[in-house]
BAVEX-387038 format. One line per field, with one value per residue (C-alpha): x, y, z. Coordinates in steps of 0.2 Angstrom, whole numbers, plus 5000, padded with zeros to 4 digits. Each point is the difference from the previous one (the first is absolute). Layout:
u = X;...
v = Y;...
w = Z;...
***
This chain:
u = 4477;5012;4997;5005;4991;5007;5019;4997;4990;5015;5012;4989;5001;5020;5002;4989;4992;4980;4996;4981;5001;4991;5001;5000;4982;4996;4992;5006;5008;5013;5007;5000;4988;4984;4985;5003;5019;4995;4988;5011;5014;4986;4995;5020;5009;4984;5005;5015;5013;4985;4994;5019;4995;4985;4993;4991;4992;5010;4996;5014;4990;4986;5009;5003;4982;4983;4982;4996;5017;4999;4983;5005;5014;4988;4987;5013;5011;4983;4995;5016;5003;5016;5008;5006;5015;4998;5010;4988;5002;5020;5002;4992;4998;4990;4991;4996;4999;4985;4990;5003;4994;4987;4989;5011;5003;5015;5007;4995;4983;5002;5006;4984;4989;5007;5002;5018;5002;4996;5008;5009;5008;5017;5001;5016;5007;4986;5008;4987;4987;4981;4991;4987;5014;5006;4982;4997;5016;4995;4984;5003;5015;5013;5017;5012;5019;5011;5015;5012;5014;4991;4989;5017;5009;4987;4996;4981;4997;4997;4987;4985;5007;4990;4988;5000;4999;4989;4987;5003;5008;5014;5016;5016;5017;5003;5017;4992;5011;5019;5001;4989;5011;5017;4998;4989;5006;4986;5009;5006;4981;4995;5012;4995;4982;5003;5009;4993;4983;5008;5009;4983;4991;5014;4995;5013;4989;4992;5002;5007;5010;4989;4986;5013;5003;4983;4996;5014;4996;4984;4989;5010;4994;4982;4999;5007;4988;5015;4998;5017;5007;5006;5009;4983;4996;4988;5007;5011;5015;5009;5014;5017;5015;5010;5018;5001;5020;5000;5007;5003;4983;5001;4994;5000;4981;4996;4997;4983;4986;4989;5014;5009;4984;4999;5017;5001;4983;5010;5015;4991;4990;5015;5017;4998;5000;4997;5020;4994;4989;5011;4986;4982;4986;4984;4987;5015;5011;5016;5002;5015;5014;5016;4996;4998;4987;4995;4999;5006;5016;5000;5013;4996;4985;5011;5008;4987;4992;5014;5000;4983;5000;5013;4989;4985;5011;5006;4981;4997;5012;4997;4983;5002;5013;4989;4985;5011;5006;4980;4998;5016;4993;5008;4995;4986;4983
v = 4840;4984;4979;4988;5005;4986;5003;5016;4996;4990;5014;5011;4986;5000;5018;5007;5013;5004;4996;5003;4989;4999;4988;5006;4998;5002;4993;4981;5002;5013;4984;5011;4993;4997;5003;4984;5002;5015;4992;4982;5013;5009;4986;4990;5018;5014;5002;4992;5005;5006;5012;5006;4991;5007;4994;5012;4997;5009;5005;5006;5012;5005;4995;4981;4997;5004;5004;4982;4997;5015;4997;4982;5007;5015;4986;4987;5012;5005;4983;4995;5018;5001;5018;5005;5006;5007;5011;5014;5017;4995;5006;5007;4984;4990;5018;4997;4982;5001;5015;4992;4980;5009;5012;5016;4994;5003;4986;5007;4999;4983;4996;5008;4991;4981;5003;5001;5018;5003;5003;4983;5004;5008;5007;5000;5016;5010;5013;5004;5001;5012;5010;4987;4987;5008;5002;4981;4997;5010;4996;4982;5001;4992;5004;5006;4994;5016;4992;5015;4991;4987;5013;5012;4984;4994;5018;4997;5018;5007;4996;5015;4997;5017;4997;4982;5005;5015;4987;4991;4983;4990;5004;4988;4995;4988;4994;4989;4986;5002;4999;5015;5011;4988;5005;4994;5016;5008;5014;5004;4999;5012;5014;4994;5003;5018;5007;4994;5009;5015;5000;4997;5014;5012;5001;4995;5003;4983;4982;5006;4988;4995;4997;4987;4992;4997;4991;4991;4992;5003;5002;4987;4987;5005;4997;4983;4997;4997;5009;5009;5014;5010;5000;4997;4988;4988;4999;4986;5002;5003;5011;5008;5006;5012;5004;5019;5000;4986;5003;5020;5003;5009;5016;5013;5000;5014;4996;5008;4984;5008;5007;4984;4988;5011;5002;4978;4998;5011;4991;4980;5006;5010;4992;4985;4983;4979;5001;5008;4987;4993;4988;4994;4993;4990;4999;5001;4987;5006;4996;5012;5003;5011;5001;4982;4991;4987;4980;5002;4999;5014;4997;4983;5007;5009;4987;4990;5013;5003;4981;5001;5015;4993;4985;5012;5008;4985;4993;5018;5000;4982;5005;5014;4992;4985;5013;5009;4981;4999;5018;4998;4982;4989;4987;4992;5010
w = 5777;4993;4997;5009;5017;5009;4998;5004;5016;5005;4999;5008;5014;5001;4997;5015;4986;5001;4984;4989;4984;4987;4982;4981;4992;4984;4987;4995;4983;5011;5010;5016;5016;5000;5014;5005;5003;5010;5012;5001;5006;5012;5009;5001;5004;5009;5018;5003;5014;5011;4985;4995;4982;4992;4981;4990;4982;4987;4983;4988;4991;4987;4986;5004;5006;4994;5011;5002;5009;5010;5004;5005;5012;5006;5005;5008;5008;5011;5003;5008;5007;4992;4996;4982;4992;4983;4989;4990;4988;5000;4982;4984;4993;5014;4999;4981;5001;5015;4988;4984;5008;5013;4992;5005;5018;5009;5011;5017;4993;4995;5016;5008;4990;5003;5019;4999;5011;5017;5019;4998;4982;4996;4984;4995;4989;4994;4991;4987;5010;4996;5013;4998;5003;5014;5009;4997;5007;5017;5000;5001;5011;4989;5005;4985;5002;4992;4991;4994;4995;4990;4992;4996;4993;4989;4994;5004;5011;5017;5011;5004;5018;5006;4991;5009;5019;4996;4996;5017;4990;5012;4989;5006;4990;4989;4991;4987;4993;5003;4982;4997;5013;5004;5017;5015;5012;5006;5005;4982;4996;5012;4992;4983;5005;5009;4987;4983;5009;5002;4984;4989;5010;5002;5018;5013;5015;4993;5009;5015;5009;5015;4985;4991;5015;5004;4985;5001;5017;5007;4982;4993;5018;4996;4983;5004;5014;5014;5016;5001;4990;5017;5015;5013;5014;4993;4984;4991;5002;4982;5005;4991;5010;4990;4999;4994;5001;4989;4982;5003;5001;5016;5002;5014;5011;5011;5020;4998;4999;4988;4988;5003;4993;4984;4998;5002;4990;4986;5000;5000;4984;4990;5006;5007;4992;5005;5005;5015;5007;5016;5006;4996;5010;4994;5012;5013;4992;4997;4981;4995;5013;4997;4981;4998;4998;5015;4996;4982;4991;4988;4992;4996;4993;4989;4994;4996;4990;4991;4994;4999;4987;4990;4996;4997;4987;4992;4997;4993;4988;4993;4999;4989;4989;4997;4997;4987;4991;4997;4994;4989;4994;5008;5014;4998;4999
***
């Protein structure tokens, strides 16, 4: 969920990744995106590269929305056959905002009543859920994105993972925005997600490695409507190849197949990180070879981003200075 979807779509084309993009819809006063922005992005980008690039509708979150906007999103996405990405029940302030504005209802209840839940919806966070909320998520087939790093860094709490799974809700793994986690390393996210559940419930048997790996692969693909997430004939060939001797990550593995498999699963969740990814195939096409992007000059991208960041930082400094001048009584009013 970011803005400027044409540029994001172009970047996905060049890099070769599979992408499900969405806009950042909010009420006009918040100066983000509109339904019309998202619909235009959908028409220009959805289905590019033989469906490798898809576009969902994206609602920022309930505090920047209202019933009219959410109802319009629910109607428009169904009219066009668009999926939806939405942030729900992330913080206690969001819960209070919804209760105050919508007669004691939770964000999940509001989303349900406005057509913003369903099997083609991914609800990120879902930290503060009532039992009724979980029933609605299960009833509608809505998928949940578990974002443990972001939820911890922002002090928002810990997902009720066991309750969601017991209700049959499909739960995948996510990172939220970079500034909310400071890393896009999904292996790191798997470890954090597992450890937080065990610490919360004081139970080391929870979140077994096999379950966490399934959440990160098969469940994620299912949430996004992508026929992938497992190594199986007929599935899309989205595959990563790991070198587990990289950066001191090697641990001995027994030869017996079942024991070896269980040890490997544990190692991938608790002892691995993204630097082990040697090769990546998307749709059968090699996009990372020997730890380097194919067709993308990574060093040039870093230089470009450094230069861009300098420009942004300078602009922000100027804006802050001008604002302070006005507050102090100087400058034009």
